[in-house]
Steps between C-alpha positions, in 0.01 A plus 500: 500500500541875447308564821725266697812669361357841587435394859849352528655827382288697745605272782869562441546843343200710594198541721248222553141566398314670784159519663418827677238604752547878510277585794408823673682397818741224394661396174575131457703337228554133414725345237399214276805292590507554878269404788597815692322834496627855542293776655533858618269784604354686203638831619766752419682675783485873423821700466346785697566426869200713591270252326385277783349208309631286215334563165306230317499482121173304509150587611194279492708210371619683185810695400474878532873578462680286240851618584456436872341159438793411274737602777322261740542217249859570399645389832315170480605449139862565595489221756431251220744634241762264371698644210235737371518391135130409477226706660214321678155431366239584760150394596354779716168503684240778493158550660204404283368857501827651375441730205696476176706799614573338838602172337724696262660676798575162659659373180701820462630484858607137464674569170675804651629270774669284235246254355522402135130413471200515733163324506228586752294240685184549711596522866212289642568219251857484626372517859265207440778287353737596780234411758486149360168518317467282193394776264454254213188354661177552302327628813512859619729598786529846659813664630509826695846657510518777762823685448639830618337719237229295331257218575474285188217249462483238227302193406707245310371212293693274261808718532316819404379802694125485444428792733718760668461818697728711713477779752792722588435462868729268692752474785662835427168671567485335843846631587418847371174512698673400824774755440251778433302413814812506719615828344158661542435380855851513646716722281747216443580244234561127504784304343379232257541228761279696737206519261535130414488409868184703562326361192575143608389563859165640389437254218263507205206315651207667673639625827580253776525629856767770486711644782441857613823608337812371324847636567705570191828676433489798265715795397407862550421690181814705553690172483697588813405221740316175548186501705248248633138544406179361646290413197127425513461173301129560445577821313757318291254223421247758379776651288602170342160336460385702194815394315437134569138554400601635158716191438240241600221686318707490180543123536125462559416712197734294281330181613151634444591604145599145403270285287314245718713206379827670591357626827408145604846370409669770710274409793611138465872584480513796739717809490879501528658803670851612404718806553603670822136575581431127529702507826282765665333346808129445440496587129379155391216510757397848392501396136296189577244712686453703181492230231411178692762308302782301661824696511847346526836672530784393271791324667748778418276793406776763484686299236204363303537747211875453451477122547226484238685735265808277523286198405348697210852601394591137438212468253591835343853373434371178346281685249742796466227746595718802413546403132282745308 
């Protein structure tokens, strides 16, 4: 009864309880009592007009600047504020390889943004739930969450992570590599949309027939004018391929380290891909070529973590996870 009264008070005079996916590229927030989701880029626009790029308070999927991360969250919190008498309780997601200090930084940032209490959940567990996997099954299932700053790999059985590994190589490394190649070869830089377009055109799979060149719009390093560049896609593929190779090799190593029984169960159930990297053309084929296990992409891979965190939040409220 006390729990019901608490939720009623929160509904009318404070914040709802919240699930948060504080990602390197995008922060997503969902409330326990609403089907909607709020999101915004995980960046701070610098005050110095000479600073060309927005600044990110996260790197490799973890918080490196608590105050800036709190600033990212505050705007989203404000959109859910009612009368402000009760602060929200939060379930926030973190990579499985986050250190104690990195988890503490996440908690600190969320509390600075206005949370009353914070619990941290494993990101790939949330991703698996959000992808629609029945994580309560007594048979092992693998999820590979390829985000902006980290690729998180987990094997889940009976609601528990029985194996996990992560590599801080992900989509952001692809964008950085393309940008560095364009800067080195052409003395220009790409807007974010330009690097995304090139990455999608080239794909993650072993190279298909590629045109002699690709035209792309860029900006001179002086920032004075737009220009069109002829880019050699074969050079870009050779630039991107080692990054993909690191990701798929990490998945293969995680599989090979499993006990035989779990390995066989993962082979039966296949691998579920989530995160923005799941949308990269050819990534599932490249992963299959490495591990020889069926790979499927979640229905809404970008939102798998926040959807799963929202589902976990409901259970957290039922058991009052924050009462310690």
